[in-house]
C-alpha positions as CSV (number, residue, x, y, z in Angstrom):
1,M,-13.5,12.5,-19.8
2,N,-10.3,13.7,-18.7
3,F,-7.3,11.4,-19.2
4,F,-5.7,12.0,-15.8
5,D,-8.7,11.9,-13.9
6,T,-9.4,8.4,-15.5
7,V,-5.5,7.2,-15.1
8,G,-4.9,8.8,-11.7
9,K,-1.7,9.5,-10.0
10,M,-0.2,6.5,-12.1
11,A,0.1,9.0,-14.8
12,L,2.2,11.5,-12.6
13,G,5.2,11.7,-14.8
14,S,2.9,12.4,-17.8
15,R,1.3,15.2,-16.1
16,L,4.3,16.7,-14.8
17,R,5.9,16.5,-18.3
18,L,2.7,18.4,-19.6
19,L,3.0,20.8,-17.0
20,T,6.7,21.4,-17.6
21,D,6.2,21.6,-21.4
22,K,3.7,24.3,-21.0
23,I,5.7,26.4,-18.6
24,T,8.9,25.9,-20.9
25,E,7.0,26.9,-24.2
26,D,5.8,30.0,-22.2
27,A,9.3,30.4,-21.0
28,A,10.9,30.5,-24.5
29,A,8.3,33.1,-25.3
30,I,8.9,35.3,-22.4
31,Y,12.5,35.7,-23.3
32,K,11.7,36.9,-26.9
33,L,9.0,39.3,-25.2
34,Y,12.1,40.8,-23.4
35,D,14.5,40.7,-26.4
36,I,16.8,38.2,-24.7
37,D,18.3,35.3,-27.0
38,M,18.3,32.4,-24.3
39,H,17.0,28.7,-24.2
40,P,15.0,28.2,-21.2
41,K,17.2,25.2,-20.4
42,W,20.2,27.4,-20.2
43,F,18.9,29.4,-17.3
44,P,20.4,27.4,-14.3
45,V,23.8,27.7,-16.0
46,F,23.6,31.1,-16.8
47,Y,22.2,32.2,-13.4
48,V,24.9,30.4,-11.5
49,L,27.4,32.1,-13.9
50,S,25.9,35.7,-13.5
51,N,27.2,36.0,-10.1
52,G,30.5,36.9,-11.6
53,A,32.9,34.0,-10.5
54,A,34.2,31.5,-13.0
55,K,33.5,27.9,-12.2
56,T,34.3,24.5,-13.6
57,I,31.6,22.5,-15.2
58,T,31.8,19.9,-12.3
59,A,31.3,23.0,-9.6
60,I,28.2,24.1,-11.7
61,A,26.9,20.7,-12.2
62,K,26.9,20.1,-8.3
63,E,25.4,23.6,-7.9
64,I,22.4,23.2,-10.0
65,G,21.9,19.4,-9.5
66,H,22.6,18.3,-13.3
67,S,24.8,15.7,-14.4
68,H,28.3,16.7,-15.8
69,P,27.5,15.7,-19.6
70,S,24.1,17.7,-19.1
71,V,25.9,20.7,-18.4
72,S,28.9,20.3,-20.5
73,K,26.4,20.2,-23.5
74,I,24.6,23.3,-22.2
75,I,28.0,25.1,-21.9
76,G,28.7,24.1,-25.5
77,E,25.4,25.3,-26.8
78,M,25.9,28.7,-24.8
79,S,29.3,28.9,-26.3
80,G,28.0,28.8,-29.8
81,K,25.8,31.7,-29.1
82,G,28.9,33.8,-27.8
83,L,27.1,33.8,-24.1
84,V,30.0,31.9,-22.4
85,K,33.8,31.1,-22.7
86,E,36.0,28.4,-21.3
87,K,39.7,29.1,-20.4
88,K,42.3,26.7,-18.6
89,D,42.6,27.4,-14.7
90,K,45.7,29.1,-13.9
91,A,46.3,27.2,-10.8
92,D,45.5,23.7,-12.3
93,G,46.0,23.6,-16.1
94,R,44.0,20.4,-16.2
95,R,40.6,22.3,-15.5
96,N,38.7,24.3,-17.6
97,M,37.1,27.4,-16.1
98,V,33.7,28.7,-17.5
99,S,32.3,32.5,-17.2
100,L,30.1,34.8,-19.1
101,T,31.5,36.5,-22.0
102,P,30.8,40.6,-22.4
103,K,27.7,39.6,-24.5
104,G,26.3,37.2,-21.6
105,K,27.2,39.9,-19.1
106,E,24.8,42.1,-20.8
107,I,21.9,39.7,-20.3
108,T,22.4,39.9,-16.7
109,E,21.1,43.8,-16.8
110,K,18.8,43.1,-19.3
111,I,17.1,40.4,-17.5
112,K,16.4,41.9,-14.2
113,D,13.1,43.4,-15.2
114,Q,12.0,39.8,-16.6
115,Y,13.1,38.3,-13.1
116,S,10.7,40.9,-11.4
117,D,7.8,40.5,-13.6
118,V,8.1,36.5,-13.9
119,N,8.2,36.5,-10.1
120,N,5.3,38.6,-9.6
121,A,3.2,36.5,-12.0
122,I,4.0,33.4,-10.5
123,E,3.0,34.5,-7.0
124,E,-0.3,35.8,-8.6
125,I,-0.6,32.0,-9.8
126,S,0.4,30.9,-6.1
127,A,-2.1,33.3,-4.6
128,G,-5.0,31.8,-6.5
129,T,-4.2,28.3,-5.5
130,R,-5.3,26.4,-2.2
131,N,-2.0,24.4,-2.3
132,D,1.6,25.6,-2.1
133,L,3.5,23.9,-5.2
134,W,6.8,25.1,-4.3
135,K,6.7,23.4,-0.9
136,A,5.0,20.3,-2.3
137,I,8.0,20.0,-4.6
138,E,10.4,20.6,-1.9
139,E,8.5,17.7,0.2
140,W,8.6,15.2,-2.9
141,E,12.2,16.0,-3.7
142,F,13.1,15.2,-0.1
143,L,11.0,11.8,0.0
144,L,12.5,10.5,-3.4
145,E,15.9,11.3,-2.0
146,Q,15.4,9.1,0.8
147,Q,13.8,6.1,-1.5
148,T,13.3,6.7,-5.2
149,L,10.2,5.9,-6.9
150,L,11.6,2.9,-8.3
151,R,12.6,1.4,-5.0
152,R,9.0,2.0,-3.8
153,V,7.5,0.4,-6.7
154,Q,10.1,-2.6,-6.3
155,L,8.8,-2.9,-2.9
156,Q,5.1,-2.8,-3.7
157,K,5.7,-5.5,-6.4
158,K,7.3,-7.7,-3.7
159,A,4.5,-7.1,-1.2
160,R,1.9,-8.3,-3.9
161,E,3.8,-11.1,-5.2
162,S,4.3,-12.3,-1.5
163,Q,0.7,-12.8,-1.0
164,D,1.0,-15.8,-3.8
165,V,3.6,-17.3,-1.7
166,K,3.0,-20.2,0.8
167,I,5.4,-21.8,3.2
168,V,4.3,-25.4,3.7
169,D,5.6,-28.5,5.4
170,Y,7.5,-31.0,3.2
171,R,5.4,-33.9,1.7
172,P,6.5,-36.6,-0.5
173,E,5.3,-35.1,-3.8
174,Y,8.0,-32.2,-3.2
175,Q,10.9,-34.6,-3.4
176,Q,11.8,-34.0,-6.8
177,A,11.5,-30.3,-6.6
178,F,13.7,-30.6,-3.3
179,K,16.4,-32.6,-5.2
180,A,16.1,-30.5,-8.5
181,L,16.4,-27.0,-6.8
182,N,19.4,-28.0,-5.0
183,E,21.1,-29.6,-7.7
184,Q,20.5,-26.4,-9.8
185,W,22.3,-24.0,-7.5
186,I,25.1,-26.4,-6.5
187,S,26.0,-27.6,-10.3
188,T,25.9,-24.0,-11.3
189,W,28.6,-23.0,-8.7
190,F,30.3,-26.2,-7.5
191,K,30.0,-29.8,-7.8
192,M,27.8,-32.3,-6.1
193,E,29.2,-33.9,-3.3
194,A,28.6,-37.3,-1.0
195,A,26.7,-35.1,1.6
196,D,24.4,-33.6,-0.8
197,Y,23.3,-37.1,-2.3
198,K,22.8,-38.5,1.2
199,A,20.3,-35.6,1.9
200,L,18.8,-35.2,-1.7
201,D,18.2,-38.7,-2.5
202,N,16.6,-39.7,0.7
203,P,15.2,-36.7,2.6
204,Q,12.7,-38.8,4.5
205,G,15.4,-41.1,6.1
206,Y,18.3,-38.5,6.2
207,I,16.5,-35.6,7.6
208,L,12.9,-36.1,8.5
209,K,13.2,-39.4,10.4
210,N,16.3,-38.1,12.4
211,G,14.1,-35.3,13.9
212,G,14.6,-32.8,11.2
213,H,12.4,-30.6,9.0
214,I,11.8,-29.7,5.7
215,L,9.6,-26.4,4.5
216,V,8.8,-26.0,0.9
217,A,7.7,-22.3,-0.8
218,L,5.0,-22.5,-3.1
219,Y,4.5,-19.6,-5.6
220,K,1.1,-19.9,-6.9
221,E,1.2,-23.7,-5.7
222,V,4.2,-24.5,-7.7
223,P,7.2,-25.4,-5.5
224,V,9.8,-23.1,-6.0
225,G,12.0,-22.7,-2.8
226,V,12.9,-25.4,-0.2
227,C,14.9,-25.3,3.0
228,A,15.8,-27.9,5.6
229,L,16.6,-28.0,9.3
230,I,18.6,-31.0,10.1
231,K,19.0,-32.3,13.4
232,M,22.5,-32.1,14.8
233,N,24.1,-34.6,17.5
234,D,26.3,-31.7,18.9
235,P,26.5,-30.0,22.4
236,D,26.5,-26.7,20.5
237,Y,23.9,-26.6,18.1
238,D,20.3,-28.0,17.8
239,F,19.8,-27.7,14.1
240,E,21.6,-27.0,11.1
241,L,20.1,-24.9,8.3
242,A,20.8,-26.5,4.9
243,K,19.8,-27.2,1.7
244,M,18.2,-23.9,1.1
245,A,17.3,-23.1,-2.8
246,V,15.1,-21.0,-4.5
247,S,14.5,-21.1,-8.4
248,P,15.8,-18.4,-10.3
249,T,12.7,-17.7,-11.9
250,V,11.3,-16.5,-9.0
251,Q,14.2,-14.7,-7.4
252,G,13.6,-11.1,-6.2
253,K,10.1,-11.8,-4.6
254,S,11.8,-12.3,-1.2
255,I,11.3,-15.9,-0.9
256,G,14.2,-16.7,0.5
257,W,13.8,-14.1,3.1
258,M,10.3,-15.7,3.9
259,L,11.8,-19.3,4.0
260,G,14.6,-18.5,6.1
261,N,12.2,-16.8,8.8
262,A,9.7,-19.5,8.7
263,V,12.7,-22.1,9.3
264,I,13.9,-20.2,12.2
265,E,10.5,-19.9,13.7
266,K,10.0,-23.8,13.3
267,A,13.4,-24.3,15.0
268,R,12.3,-21.7,17.7
269,S,8.9,-23.6,18.2
270,L,10.9,-27.0,18.7
271,G,12.9,-25.3,21.7
272,A,16.2,-25.0,19.5
273,A,18.8,-22.5,21.2
274,K,21.4,-22.2,18.3
275,I,21.1,-23.1,14.5
276,Y,24.2,-23.5,12.4
277,L,24.9,-23.2,8.8
278,E,27.6,-23.6,6.2
279,S,28.3,-21.9,3.0
280,N,30.6,-20.2,0.5
281,T,31.0,-16.5,0.1
282,I,31.1,-16.7,-3.5
283,L,27.5,-16.8,-3.0
284,K,26.9,-13.1,-2.0
285,P,23.1,-12.9,-2.0
286,A,22.8,-16.0,0.3
287,I,25.4,-14.6,2.7
288,N,23.7,-11.3,2.7
289,L,20.4,-13.1,3.7
290,Y,21.9,-15.0,6.5
291,H,23.3,-11.7,8.0
292,K,19.9,-10.2,7.6
293,L,18.3,-13.2,9.3
294,G,20.9,-12.6,12.1
295,F,23.6,-15.4,11.7
296,Q,27.1,-14.5,12.7
297,K,30.5,-16.0,11.4
298,V,31.9,-18.7,13.6
299,V,35.4,-20.8,12.8
300,G,37.0,-23.8,13.4
301,R,34.5,-26.4,12.9
302,I,34.9,-29.7,10.9
303,T,32.6,-29.7,7.6
304,P,32.0,-32.6,5.1
305,Y,31.8,-30.1,2.3
306,E,34.7,-29.1,0.0
307,R,32.9,-25.8,-0.8
308,C,32.3,-24.7,2.4
309,N,34.5,-21.6,3.3
310,I,32.3,-19.8,5.8
311,Q,30.3,-21.1,8.9
312,M,27.8,-19.4,10.9
313,E,25.5,-19.5,13.6
314,L,22.3,-17.9,15.0
315,T,21.3,-17.7,18.8
316,L,17.5,-17.8,19.3
């Protein structure tokens, strides 16, 4: 049974490497066929320099889409074969200019027949296929420039793992998790304050009985995230979004985003017009999340927390 038929598109990289290895092996033999002493991986650099103008390593790397260290290594190997030379730029002595040596220039004439024959052979292969590989590669390159394969896999991973997340209403058995999750992040960055203990030691009396709500994120039925809506006695705001915490063990699964949206929807369902929150700019992921949820910075309000240096609001 064919390995790639069994594994499928997960083995895309392996299959492309195998194809590349086959072509590279043939390419080395093709250079020998035409009595040209050149390694296949040197070709992009050679081709750029064969136009005649001397170039910096940076310019070559940019033109062929390689890294500077990669091109520098190739230049070193080609120099060892006597195909290229480097010299200081007359206009800027800090730069080295790379150009073909007379031996390298000789190859530019010898290789013309090889160019023609290779191009015709590839056209022959293309004519025998139903799909245009060259255009397909261009399309893949374009799409991967927009979003890398790594990023696409990360998003798929998040989407799959989010199916194991449930946002539920607070129950008394979640009190320990509510307190522990918040104590963890507060103690990591700051110190626990009196206002923290009021909410965390008695969520039932301090938050829920006063018209507030607490939501809990369960990952595989384990409480890993919490967030509270505290009813405010304030003419400008209905609720304060507070005591949001997500366990470091599940960060990267968009649980904070899911919790934030759930809390906002809860406030909206209760007829709230505005939500308020307090935070600290050292908590960059949290601030980014609040901006993503639609919160905007406000100033000038009194806060019970020493650690607060930013206040935000969301108009529903």
